[in-house]
Every structure is written in structure tokens, then in C-alpha cells.
N, CA, C and O atoms as a Tripos MOL2 file, in Angstrom:
@<TRIPOS>MOLECULE
protein
  272   271    68     0     0
PROTEIN
NO_CHARGES

@<TRIPOS>ATOM
      1 N           0.8520   -1.1720    0.0000 N.3       1 UNK1
      2 CA          0.0000    0.0000    0.0000 C.3       1 UNK1
      3 C           0.8990    1.2370    0.0000 C.2       1 UNK1
      4 O           1.8530    1.3200    0.7740 O.2       1 UNK1
      5 N           0.5900    2.1830   -0.8650 N.am      2 UNK2
      6 CA          1.3940    3.3920   -0.9460 C.3       2 UNK2
      7 C           1.0210    4.3420    0.1880 C.2       2 UNK2
      8 O          -0.0400    4.2230    0.8020 O.2       2 UNK2
      9 N           1.9130    5.2780    0.4440 N.am      3 UNK3
     10 CA          1.6490    6.2600    1.5020 C.3       3 UNK3
     11 C           0.4210    7.1030    1.1740 C.2       3 UNK3
     12 O          -0.3380    7.4800    2.0670 O.2       3 UNK3
     13 N           0.2300    7.3960   -0.1060 N.am      4 UNK4
     14 CA         -0.9280    8.1910   -0.5140 C.3       4 UNK4
     15 C          -2.2240    7.4350   -0.2400 C.2       4 UNK4
     16 O          -3.1860    8.0170    0.2610 O.2       4 UNK4
     17 N          -2.2570    6.1550   -0.5630 N.am      5 UNK5
     18 CA         -3.4500    5.3390   -0.2920 C.3       5 UNK5
     19 C          -3.7150    5.2360    1.2010 C.2       5 UNK5
     20 O          -4.8570    5.3220    1.6520 O.2       5 UNK5
     21 N          -2.6410    5.0510    1.9600 N.am      6 UNK6
     22 CA         -2.7980    4.9400    3.4140 C.3       6 UNK6
     23 C          -3.3180    6.2460    3.9960 C.2       6 UNK6
     24 O          -4.1550    6.2410    4.9000 O.2       6 UNK6
     25 N          -2.8230    7.3570    3.4790 N.am      7 UNK7
     26 CA         -3.2790    8.6660    3.9610 C.3       7 UNK7
     27 C          -4.7670    8.8650    3.6350 C.2       7 UNK7
     28 O          -5.5220    9.3800    4.4600 O.2       7 UNK7
     29 N          -5.1790    8.4580    2.4360 N.am      8 UNK8
     30 CA         -6.5900    8.5700    2.0570 C.3       8 UNK8
     31 C          -7.4650    7.7250    2.9810 C.2       8 UNK8
     32 O          -8.5480    8.1500    3.3830 O.2       8 UNK8
     33 N          -6.9880    6.5300    3.3110 N.am      9 UNK9
     34 CA         -7.7490    5.6620    4.2230 C.3       9 UNK9
     35 C          -7.8370    6.2900    5.6120 C.2       9 UNK9
     36 O          -8.8800    6.2150    6.2610 O.2       9 UNK9
     37 N          -6.7550    6.9040    6.0670 N.am     10 UNK10
     38 CA         -6.7680    7.5410    7.3870 C.3      10 UNK10
     39 C          -7.7440    8.7120    7.4270 C.2      10 UNK10
     40 O          -8.4340    8.9160    8.4250 O.2      10 UNK10
     41 N          -7.8000    9.4820    6.3370 N.am     11 UNK11
     42 CA         -8.7490   10.6000    6.2640 C.3      11 UNK11
     43 C         -10.1790   10.0660    6.2830 C.2      11 UNK11
     44 O         -11.0320   10.5930    6.9970 O.2      11 UNK11
     45 N         -10.4400    9.0200    5.4990 N.am     12 UNK12
     46 CA        -11.7790    8.4240    5.4810 C.3      12 UNK12
     47 C         -12.1320    7.8380    6.8470 C.2      12 UNK12
     48 O         -13.2670    7.9600    7.3080 O.2      12 UNK12
     49 N         -11.1520    7.2020    7.4890 N.am     13 UNK13
     50 CA        -11.3720    6.6240    8.8110 C.3      13 UNK13
     51 C         -11.7600    7.7070    9.8120 C.2      13 UNK13
     52 O         -12.6880    7.5250   10.6000 O.2      13 UNK13
     53 N         -11.0620    8.8140    9.7820 N.am     14 UNK14
     54 CA        -11.3720    9.9240   10.6900 C.3      14 UNK14
     55 C         -12.7840   10.4440   10.4510 C.2      14 UNK14
     56 O         -13.5210   10.7140   11.3990 O.2      14 UNK14
     57 N         -13.1580   10.5830    9.1810 N.am     15 UNK15
     58 CA        -14.4890   11.0660    8.8350 C.3      15 UNK15
     59 C         -15.5720   10.0910    9.3100 C.2      15 UNK15
     60 O         -16.5940   10.5050    9.8570 O.2      15 UNK15
     61 N         -15.3350    8.8020    9.0960 N.am     16 UNK16
     62 CA        -16.3130    7.7950    9.5060 C.3      16 UNK16
     63 C         -16.4390    7.7220   11.0230 C.2      16 UNK16
     64 O         -17.5390    7.5550   11.5490 O.2      16 UNK16
     65 N         -15.3190    7.8470   11.7260 N.am     17 UNK17
     66 CA        -15.3630    7.8260   13.1890 C.3      17 UNK17
     67 C         -16.1590    9.0120   13.7210 C.2      17 UNK17
     68 O         -16.9110    8.8730   14.6860 O.2      17 UNK17
     69 N         -15.9960   10.1910   13.0890 N.am     18 UNK18
     70 CA        -16.7560   11.3660   13.5120 C.3      18 UNK18
     71 C         -18.2450   11.1600   13.2490 C.2      18 UNK18
     72 O         -19.0830   11.4930   14.0870 O.2      18 UNK18
     73 N         -18.5650   10.6130   12.0840 N.am     19 UNK19
     74 CA        -19.9670   10.3460   11.7610 C.3      19 UNK19
     75 C         -20.5590    9.3300   12.7400 C.2      19 UNK19
     76 O         -21.7200    9.4510   13.1310 O.2      19 UNK19
     77 N         -19.7740    8.3410   13.1340 N.am     20 UNK20
     78 CA        -20.2160    7.3240   14.1010 C.3      20 UNK20
     79 C         -20.5300    7.9870   15.4420 C.2      20 UNK20
     80 O         -21.5500    7.6830   16.0610 O.2      20 UNK20
     81 N         -19.6550    8.8940   15.8920 N.am     21 UNK21
     82 CA        -19.9030    9.6130   17.1480 C.3      21 UNK21
     83 C         -21.1420   10.4900   17.0480 C.2      21 UNK21
     84 O         -21.9290   10.5710   17.9910 O.2      21 UNK21
     85 N         -21.3150   11.1510   15.8990 N.am     22 UNK22
     86 CA        -22.4930   12.0020   15.6960 C.3      22 UNK22
     87 C         -23.7810   11.1790   15.7340 C.2      22 UNK22
     88 O         -24.7790   11.6040   16.3150 O.2      22 UNK22
     89 N         -23.7530   10.0060   15.1130 N.am     23 UNK23
     90 CA        -24.9220    9.1280   15.1440 C.3      23 UNK23
     91 C         -25.2220    8.6610   16.5620 C.2      23 UNK23
     92 O         -26.3820    8.5590   16.9610 O.2      23 UNK23
     93 N         -24.1690    8.3790   17.3140 N.am     24 UNK24
     94 CA        -24.3500    7.9600   18.7000 C.3      24 UNK24
     95 C         -25.0620    9.0530   19.4910 C.2      24 UNK24
     96 O         -25.9740    8.7760   20.2710 O.2      24 UNK24
     97 N         -24.6350   10.2960   19.2830 N.am     25 UNK25
     98 CA        -25.2660   11.4210   19.9700 C.3      25 UNK25
     99 C         -26.7140   11.5850   19.5160 C.2      25 UNK25
    100 O         -27.5920   11.8650   20.3320 O.2      25 UNK25
    101 N         -26.9670   11.4130   18.2260 N.am     26 UNK26
    102 CA        -28.3270   11.5420   17.7060 C.3      26 UNK26
    103 C         -29.2370   10.4470   18.2630 C.2      26 UNK26
    104 O         -30.3960   10.6980   18.5950 O.2      26 UNK26
    105 N         -28.7070    9.2510   18.3600 N.am     27 UNK27
    106 CA        -29.4830    8.1330   18.9080 C.3      27 UNK27
    107 C         -29.8040    8.3890   20.3790 C.2      27 UNK27
    108 O         -30.9290    8.1580   20.8200 O.2      27 UNK27
    109 N         -28.8210    8.8630   21.1320 N.am     28 UNK28
    110 CA        -29.0630    9.1790   22.5420 C.3      28 UNK28
    111 C         -30.1210   10.2720   22.6910 C.2      28 UNK28
    112 O         -31.0000   10.1800   23.5490 O.2      28 UNK28
    113 N         -30.0310   11.3040   21.8530 N.am     29 UNK29
    114 CA        -31.0090   12.3990   21.9170 C.3      29 UNK29
    115 C         -32.4080   11.9030   21.5700 C.2      29 UNK29
    116 O         -33.3930   12.3140   22.1830 O.2      29 UNK29
    117 N         -32.4840   11.0220   20.5880 N.am     30 UNK30
    118 CA        -33.7790   10.4840   20.1860 C.3      30 UNK30
    119 C         -34.3760    9.6150   21.2950 C.2      30 UNK30
    120 O         -35.5900    9.6050   21.5000 O.2      30 UNK30
    121 N         -33.5120    8.8850   22.0070 N.am     31 UNK31
    122 CA        -33.9880    8.0660   23.1340 C.3      31 UNK31
    123 C         -34.5490    8.9520   24.2440 C.2      31 UNK31
    124 O         -35.4880    8.5630   24.9380 O.2      31 UNK31
    125 N         -33.9790   10.1320   24.4090 N.am     32 UNK32
    126 CA        -34.4010   11.0320   25.4850 C.3      32 UNK32
    127 C         -35.7030   11.7680   25.1660 C.2      32 UNK32
    128 O         -36.3390   12.3160   26.0650 O.2      32 UNK32
    129 N         -36.0970   11.7830   23.9050 N.am     33 UNK33
    130 CA        -37.3100   12.5070   23.5420 C.3      33 UNK33
    131 C         -38.5360   11.7930   24.1170 C.2      33 UNK33
    132 O         -38.5220   10.5760   24.2980 O.2      33 UNK33
    133 N         -39.5920   12.5550   24.4010 N.am     34 UNK34
    134 CA        -40.7830   11.9590   25.0200 C.3      34 UNK34
    135 C         -41.4450   10.8770   24.1630 C.2      34 UNK34
    136 O         -41.9430    9.8830   24.6920 O.2      34 UNK34
    137 N         -41.4510   11.0690   22.8510 N.am     35 UNK35
    138 CA        -42.0650   10.0690   21.9640 C.3      35 UNK35
    139 C         -41.0920    9.7950   20.8210 C.2      35 UNK35
    140 O         -41.2250   10.3730   19.7420 O.2      35 UNK35
    141 N         -40.1230    8.9230   21.0490 N.am     36 UNK36
    142 CA        -39.1110    8.6890   20.0180 C.3      36 UNK36
    143 C         -39.6950    8.0610   18.7590 C.2      36 UNK36
    144 O         -40.5750    7.2020   18.8230 O.2      36 UNK36
    145 N         -39.1930    8.5030   17.6270 N.am     37 UNK37
    146 CA        -39.5790    7.9470   16.3330 C.3      37 UNK37
    147 C         -38.8150    6.6280   16.1690 C.2      37 UNK37
    148 O         -37.6200    6.6250   15.8720 O.2      37 UNK37
    149 N         -39.5150    5.5180   16.3650 N.am     38 UNK38
    150 CA        -38.8620    4.2180   16.3820 C.3      38 UNK38
    151 C         -38.2720    3.8270   15.0330 C.2      38 UNK38
    152 O         -37.2290    3.1760   14.9750 O.2      38 UNK38
    153 N         -38.9320    4.2210   13.9530 N.am     39 UNK39
    154 CA        -38.4080    3.9130   12.6230 C.3      39 UNK39
    155 C         -37.1080    4.6720   12.3730 C.2      39 UNK39
    156 O         -36.1350    4.1080   11.8720 O.2      39 UNK39
    157 N         -37.1030    5.9420   12.7250 N.am     40 UNK40
    158 CA        -35.8730    6.7390   12.5650 C.3      40 UNK40
    159 C         -34.7630    6.1910   13.4550 C.2      40 UNK40
    160 O         -33.6080    6.1130   13.0380 O.2      40 UNK40
    161 N         -35.1100    5.8190   14.6620 N.am     41 UNK41
    162 CA        -34.1400    5.2440   15.5870 C.3      41 UNK41
    163 C         -33.5350    3.9640   15.0100 C.2      41 UNK41
    164 O         -32.3240    3.7570   15.0860 O.2      41 UNK41
    165 N         -34.3600    3.1280   14.4480 N.am     42 UNK42
    166 CA        -33.8840    1.8840   13.8360 C.3      42 UNK42
    167 C         -32.9440    2.1800   12.6660 C.2      42 UNK42
    168 O         -31.9160    1.5190   12.5140 O.2      42 UNK42
    169 N         -33.2880    3.1600   11.8490 N.am     43 UNK43
    170 CA        -32.4460    3.5200   10.7050 C.3      43 UNK43
    171 C         -31.0960    4.0790   11.1530 C.2      43 UNK43
    172 O         -30.0610    3.7600   10.5670 O.2      43 UNK43
    173 N         -31.1100    4.9000   12.1780 N.am     44 UNK44
    174 CA        -29.8580    5.4500   12.6980 C.3      44 UNK44
    175 C         -28.9610    4.3450   13.2490 C.2      44 UNK44
    176 O         -27.7510    4.3430   13.0230 O.2      44 UNK44
    177 N         -29.5630    3.4150   13.9670 N.am     45 UNK45
    178 CA        -28.7800    2.3020   14.5180 C.3      45 UNK45
    179 C         -28.2000    1.4330   13.4090 C.2      45 UNK45
    180 O         -27.0640    0.9710   13.5110 O.2      45 UNK45
    181 N         -28.9690    1.2090   12.3580 N.am     46 UNK46
    182 CA        -28.4900    0.4070   11.2370 C.3      46 UNK46
    183 C         -27.3190    1.1130   10.5500 C.2      46 UNK46
    184 O         -26.3150    0.4850   10.2140 O.2      46 UNK46
    185 N         -27.4600    2.4120   10.3480 N.am     47 UNK47
    186 CA        -26.3740    3.1990    9.7420 C.3      47 UNK47
    187 C         -25.1240    3.1450   10.6240 C.2      47 UNK47
    188 O         -24.0060    3.0370   10.1200 O.2      47 UNK47
    189 N         -25.3180    3.2190   11.9230 N.am     48 UNK48
    190 CA        -24.1930    3.1660   12.8550 C.3      48 UNK48
    191 C         -23.4670    1.8180   12.7580 C.2      48 UNK48
    192 O         -22.2380    1.7700   12.8030 O.2      48 UNK48
    193 N         -24.2240    0.7300   12.6270 N.am     49 UNK49
    194 CA        -23.6030   -0.5870   12.4710 C.3      49 UNK49
    195 C         -22.8160   -0.6950   11.1610 C.2      49 UNK49
    196 O         -21.7280   -1.2710   11.1250 O.2      49 UNK49
    197 N         -23.3790   -0.1340   10.0890 N.am     50 UNK50
    198 CA        -22.6670   -0.1380    8.8140 C.3      50 UNK50
    199 C         -21.3610    0.6440    8.9140 C.2      50 UNK50
    200 O         -20.3360    0.2280    8.3740 O.2      50 UNK50
    201 N         -21.4080    1.7740    9.6060 N.am     51 UNK51
    202 CA        -20.2060    2.5730    9.7960 C.3      51 UNK51
    203 C         -19.1660    1.7990   10.6090 C.2      51 UNK51
    204 O         -17.9750    1.8390   10.3010 O.2      51 UNK51
    205 N         -19.6160    1.1020   11.6380 N.am     52 UNK52
    206 CA        -18.6900    0.3380   12.4690 C.3      52 UNK52
    207 C         -17.9860   -0.7340   11.6460 C.2      52 UNK52
    208 O         -16.7850   -0.9570   11.8010 O.2      52 UNK52
    209 N         -18.7380   -1.3970   10.7700 N.am     53 UNK53
    210 CA        -18.1340   -2.4150    9.9050 C.3      53 UNK53
    211 C         -17.1170   -1.7920    8.9550 C.2      53 UNK53
    212 O         -16.0340   -2.3420    8.7530 O.2      53 UNK53
    213 N         -17.4620   -0.6480    8.3730 N.am     54 UNK54
    214 CA        -16.5520    0.0330    7.4420 C.3      54 UNK54
    215 C         -15.2970    0.5120    8.1740 C.2      54 UNK54
    216 O         -14.1930    0.4200    7.6380 O.2      54 UNK54
    217 N         -15.4640    1.0190    9.3870 N.am     55 UNK55
    218 CA        -14.3260    1.4670   10.1960 C.3      55 UNK55
    219 C         -13.3930    0.2900   10.4770 C.2      55 UNK55
    220 O         -12.1760    0.4170   10.3490 O.2      55 UNK55
    221 N         -13.9560   -0.8430   10.8560 N.am     56 UNK56
    222 CA        -13.1430   -2.0330   11.1350 C.3      56 UNK56
    223 C         -12.3930   -2.4830    9.8860 C.2      56 UNK56
    224 O         -11.2290   -2.8740    9.9720 O.2      56 UNK56
    225 N         -13.0470   -2.4320    8.7230 N.am     57 UNK57
    226 CA        -12.4070   -2.8230    7.4720 C.3      57 UNK57
    227 C         -11.2200   -1.9140    7.1590 C.2      57 UNK57
    228 O         -10.1460   -2.3890    6.7910 O.2      57 UNK57
    229 N         -11.4230   -0.6130    7.3080 N.am     58 UNK58
    230 CA        -10.3430    0.3340    7.0080 C.3      58 UNK58
    231 C          -9.1960    0.1700    7.9990 C.2      58 UNK58
    232 O          -8.0300    0.2260    7.6090 O.2      58 UNK58
    233 N          -9.5150   -0.0290    9.2660 N.am     59 UNK59
    234 CA         -8.4520   -0.2430   10.2600 C.3      59 UNK59
    235 C          -7.6420   -1.4810    9.9160 C.2      59 UNK59
    236 O          -6.4240   -1.4890   10.0970 O.2      59 UNK59
    237 N          -8.2890   -2.5210    9.4270 N.am     60 UNK60
    238 CA         -7.5770   -3.7280    9.0000 C.3      60 UNK60
    239 C          -6.6800   -3.4530    7.7990 C.2      60 UNK60
    240 O          -5.5990   -4.0320    7.6840 O.2      60 UNK60
    241 N          -7.1220   -2.5750    6.9070 N.am     61 UNK61
    242 CA         -6.3230   -2.2270    5.7310 C.3      61 UNK61
    243 C          -5.0880   -1.4250    6.1280 C.2      61 UNK61
    244 O          -4.0170   -1.6000    5.5470 O.2      61 UNK61
    245 N          -5.2360   -0.5520    7.1110 N.am     62 UNK62
    246 CA         -4.1210    0.3080    7.5450 C.3      62 UNK62
    247 C          -3.1020   -0.4850    8.3470 C.2      62 UNK62
    248 O          -1.8960   -0.3220    8.1670 O.2      62 UNK62
    249 N          -3.5950   -1.3470    9.2360 N.am     63 UNK63
    250 CA         -2.7230   -2.1260   10.1080 C.3      63 UNK63
    251 C          -2.1660   -3.3060    9.3370 C.2      63 UNK63
    252 O          -2.9230   -4.1300    8.8240 O.2      63 UNK63
    253 N          -0.8330   -3.3950    9.2500 N.am     64 UNK64
    254 CA         -0.2520   -4.5240    8.5100 C.3      64 UNK64
    255 C          -0.4580   -5.8320    9.2580 C.2      64 UNK64
    256 O          -0.4770   -5.8790   10.4880 O.2      64 UNK64
    257 N          -0.6110   -6.8960    8.4690 N.am     65 UNK65
    258 CA         -0.7260   -8.2270    9.0560 C.3      65 UNK65
    259 C           0.6210   -8.6460    9.6240 C.2      65 UNK65
    260 O           1.6620   -8.4310    9.0030 O.2      65 UNK65
    261 N           0.5930   -9.2370   10.7940 N.am     66 UNK66
    262 CA          1.8150   -9.7400   11.4140 C.3      66 UNK66
    263 C           1.7720  -11.2570   11.3010 C.2      66 UNK66
    264 O           0.8990  -11.9140   11.8690 O.2      66 UNK66
    265 N           2.7040  -11.7850   10.5770 N.am     67 UNK67
    266 CA          2.7700  -13.2320   10.3910 C.3      67 UNK67
    267 C           3.6150  -13.8200   11.5180 C.2      67 UNK67
    268 O           4.7920  -13.4930   11.6660 O.2      67 UNK67
    269 N           3.0040  -14.6790   12.2970 N.am     68 UNK68
    270 CA          3.7030  -15.2560   13.4430 C.3      68 UNK68
    271 C           4.4310  -16.5090   13.0550 C.2      68 UNK68
    272 O           5.0780  -17.1330   13.8960 O.2      68 UNK68
@<TRIPOS>BOND
     1     1     2 1
     2     2     3 1
     3     3     4 2
     4     3     5 am
     5     5     6 1
     6     6     7 1
     7     7     8 2
     8     7     9 am
     9     9    10 1
    10    10    11 1
    11    11    12 2
    12    11    13 am
    13    13    14 1
    14    14    15 1
    15    15    16 2
    16    15    17 am
    17    17    18 1
    18    18    19 1
    19    19    20 2
    20    19    21 am
    21    21    22 1
    22    22    23 1
    23    23    24 2
    24    23    25 am
    25    25    26 1
    26    26    27 1
    27    27    28 2
    28    27    29 am
    29    29    30 1
    30    30    31 1
    31    31    32 2
    32    31    33 am
    33    33    34 1
    34    34    35 1
    35    35    36 2
    36    35    37 am
    37    37    38 1
    38    38    39 1
    39    39    40 2
    40    39    41 am
    41    41    42 1
    42    42    43 1
    43    43    44 2
    44    43    45 am
    45    45    46 1
    46    46    47 1
    47    47    48 2
    48    47    49 am
    49    49    50 1
    50    50    51 1
    51    51    52 2
    52    51    53 am
    53    53    54 1
    54    54    55 1
    55    55    56 2
    56    55    57 am
    57    57    58 1
    58    58    59 1
    59    59    60 2
    60    59    61 am
    61    61    62 1
    62    62    63 1
    63    63    64 2
    64    63    65 am
    65    65    66 1
    66    66    67 1
    67    67    68 2
    68    67    69 am
    69    69    70 1
    70    70    71 1
    71    71    72 2
    72    71    73 am
    73    73    74 1
    74    74    75 1
    75    75    76 2
    76    75    77 am
    77    77    78 1
    78    78    79 1
    79    79    80 2
    80    79    81 am
    81    81    82 1
    82    82    83 1
    83    83    84 2
    84    83    85 am
    85    85    86 1
    86    86    87 1
    87    87    88 2
    88    87    89 am
    89    89    90 1
    90    90    91 1
    91    91    92 2
    92    91    93 am
    93    93    94 1
    94    94    95 1
    95    95    96 2
    96    95    97 am
    97    97    98 1
    98    98    99 1
    99    99   100 2
   100    99   101 am
   101   101   102 1
   102   102   103 1
   103   103   104 2
   104   103   105 am
   105   105   106 1
   106   106   107 1
   107   107   108 2
   108   107   109 am
   109   109   110 1
   110   110   111 1
   111   111   112 2
   112   111   113 am
   113   113   114 1
   114   114   115 1
   115   115   116 2
   116   115   117 am
   117   117   118 1
   118   118   119 1
   119   119   120 2
   120   119   121 am
   121   121   122 1
   122   122   123 1
   123   123   124 2
   124   123   125 am
   125   125   126 1
   126   126   127 1
   127   127   128 2
   128   127   129 am
   129   129   130 1
   130   130   131 1
   131   131   132 2
   132   131   133 am
   133   133   134 1
   134   134   135 1
   135   135   136 2
   136   135   137 am
   137   137   138 1
   138   138   139 1
   139   139   140 2
   140   139   141 am
   141   141   142 1
   142   142   143 1
   143   143   144 2
   144   143   145 am
   145   145   146 1
   146   146   147 1
   147   147   148 2
   148   147   149 am
   149   149   150 1
   150   150   151 1
   151   151   152 2
   152   151   153 am
   153   153   154 1
   154   154   155 1
   155   155   156 2
   156   155   157 am
   157   157   158 1
   158   158   159 1
   159   159   160 2
   160   159   161 am
   161   161   162 1
   162   162   163 1
   163   163   164 2
   164   163   165 am
   165   165   166 1
   166   166   167 1
   167   167   168 2
   168   167   169 am
   169   169   170 1
   170   170   171 1
   171   171   172 2
   172   171   173 am
   173   173   174 1
   174   174   175 1
   175   175   176 2
   176   175   177 am
   177   177   178 1
   178   178   179 1
   179   179   180 2
   180   179   181 am
   181   181   182 1
   182   182   183 1
   183   183   184 2
   184   183   185 am
   185   185   186 1
   186   186   187 1
   187   187   188 2
   188   187   189 am
   189   189   190 1
   190   190   191 1
   191   191   192 2
   192   191   193 am
   193   193   194 1
   194   194   195 1
   195   195   196 2
   196   195   197 am
   197   197   198 1
   198   198   199 1
   199   199   200 2
   200   199   201 am
   201   201   202 1
   202   202   203 1
   203   203   204 2
   204   203   205 am
   205   205   206 1
   206   206   207 1
   207   207   208 2
   208   207   209 am
   209   209   210 1
   210   210   211 1
   211   211   212 2
   212   211   213 am
   213   213   214 1
   214   214   215 1
   215   215   216 2
   216   215   217 am
   217   217   218 1
   218   218   219 1
   219   219   220 2
   220   219   221 am
   221   221   222 1
   222   222   223 1
   223   223   224 2
   224   223   225 am
   225   225   226 1
   226   226   227 1
   227   227   228 2
   228   227   229 am
   229   229   230 1
   230   230   231 1
   231   231   232 2
   232   231   233 am
   233   233   234 1
   234   234   235 1
   235   235   236 2
   236   235   237 am
   237   237   238 1
   238   238   239 1
   239   239   240 2
   240   239   241 am
   241   241   242 1
   242   242   243 1
   243   243   244 2
   244   243   245 am
   245   245   246 1
   246   246   247 1
   247   247   248 2
   248   247   249 am
   249   249   250 1
   250   250   251 1
   251   251   252 2
   252   251   253 am
   253   253   254 1
   254   254   255 1
   255   255   256 2
   256   255   257 am
   257   257   258 1
   258   258   259 1
   259   259   260 2
   260   259   261 am
   261   261   262 1
   262   262   263 1
   263   263   264 2
   264   263   265 am
   265   265   266 1
   266   266   267 1
   267   267   268 2
   268   267   269 am
   269   269   270 1
   270   270   271 1
   271   271   272 2
@<TRIPOS>SUBSTRUCTURE
     1 UNK1         2 RESIDUE 1 A UNK
     2 UNK2         6 RESIDUE 1 A UNK
     3 UNK3        10 RESIDUE 1 A UNK
     4 UNK4        14 RESIDUE 1 A UNK
     5 UNK5        18 RESIDUE 1 A UNK
     6 UNK6        22 RESIDUE 1 A UNK
     7 UNK7        26 RESIDUE 1 A UNK
     8 UNK8        30 RESIDUE 1 A UNK
     9 UNK9        34 RESIDUE 1 A UNK
    10 UNK10       38 RESIDUE 1 A UNK
    11 UNK11       42 RESIDUE 1 A UNK
    12 UNK12       46 RESIDUE 1 A UNK
    13 UNK13       50 RESIDUE 1 A UNK
    14 UNK14       54 RESIDUE 1 A UNK
    15 UNK15       58 RESIDUE 1 A UNK
    16 UNK16       62 RESIDUE 1 A UNK
    17 UNK17       66 RESIDUE 1 A UNK
    18 UNK18       70 RESIDUE 1 A UNK
    19 UNK19       74 RESIDUE 1 A UNK
    20 UNK20       78 RESIDUE 1 A UNK
    21 UNK21       82 RESIDUE 1 A UNK
    22 UNK22       86 RESIDUE 1 A UNK
    23 UNK23       90 RESIDUE 1 A UNK
    24 UNK24       94 RESIDUE 1 A UNK
    25 UNK25       98 RESIDUE 1 A UNK
    26 UNK26      102 RESIDUE 1 A UNK
    27 UNK27      106 RESIDUE 1 A UNK
    28 UNK28      110 RESIDUE 1 A UNK
    29 UNK29      114 RESIDUE 1 A UNK
    30 UNK30      118 RESIDUE 1 A UNK
    31 UNK31      122 RESIDUE 1 A UNK
    32 UNK32      126 RESIDUE 1 A UNK
    33 UNK33      130 RESIDUE 1 A UNK
    34 UNK34      134 RESIDUE 1 A UNK
    35 UNK35      138 RESIDUE 1 A UNK
    36 UNK36      142 RESIDUE 1 A UNK
    37 UNK37      146 RESIDUE 1 A UNK
    38 UNK38      150 RESIDUE 1 A UNK
    39 UNK39      154 RESIDUE 1 A UNK
    40 UNK40      158 RESIDUE 1 A UNK
    41 UNK41      162 RESIDUE 1 A UNK
    42 UNK42      166 RESIDUE 1 A UNK
    43 UNK43      170 RESIDUE 1 A UNK
    44 UNK44      174 RESIDUE 1 A UNK
    45 UNK45      178 RESIDUE 1 A UNK
    46 UNK46      182 RESIDUE 1 A UNK
    47 UNK47      186 RESIDUE 1 A UNK
    48 UNK48      190 RESIDUE 1 A UNK
    49 UNK49      194 RESIDUE 1 A UNK
    50 UNK50      198 RESIDUE 1 A UNK
    51 UNK51      202 RESIDUE 1 A UNK
    52 UNK52      206 RESIDUE 1 A UNK
    53 UNK53      210 RESIDUE 1 A UNK
    54 UNK54      214 RESIDUE 1 A UNK
    55 UNK55      218 RESIDUE 1 A UNK
    56 UNK56      222 RESIDUE 1 A UNK
    57 UNK57      226 RESIDUE 1 A UNK
    58 UNK58      230 RESIDUE 1 A UNK
    59 UNK59      234 RESIDUE 1 A UNK
    60 UNK60      238 RESIDUE 1 A UNK
    61 UNK61      242 RESIDUE 1 A UNK
    62 UNK62      246 RESIDUE 1 A UNK
    63 UNK63      250 RESIDUE 1 A UNK
    64 UNK64      254 RESIDUE 1 A UNK
    65 UNK65      258 RESIDUE 1 A UNK
    66 UNK66      262 RESIDUE 1 A UNK
    67 UNK67      266 RESIDUE 1 A UNK
    68 UNK68      270 RESIDUE 1 A UNK
């Protein structure tokens, strides 16, 4: 992997991590509302899971495999 590709992945990783934190805050706020929109809550949680999977994939790409 070239340094340029790794840098692009790190930038994307940072962006995805921020979006994940923002979704977490949105989900918490929605839970605190008197009548939470359950469909919206479900969609936010699903998006958060997709982001978590993408974050894990990118972290695996950045971190070199160590052959024991």
C-alpha cells in the first residue's frame, strides 16, 4: 500500500469515526425525547452498524498483518 493510499484511508477513517460519534449522539437524543420515532431510531442504529463495519475494514487495511 502506498503512503498516498494509506493517507486517504486515514482521512476516510477519521471522517467515519466522527460520523459514528455524531450518530451515537443523535441516537441518545432520540432516546431522550418523550415520543421517540422508532423507525428513525432503527435507521440510525443500522447506519451506525454499517459505519462500524466500514471502520473495522479500514483499520484492517491500515494495520499490517503480522505473520507469526
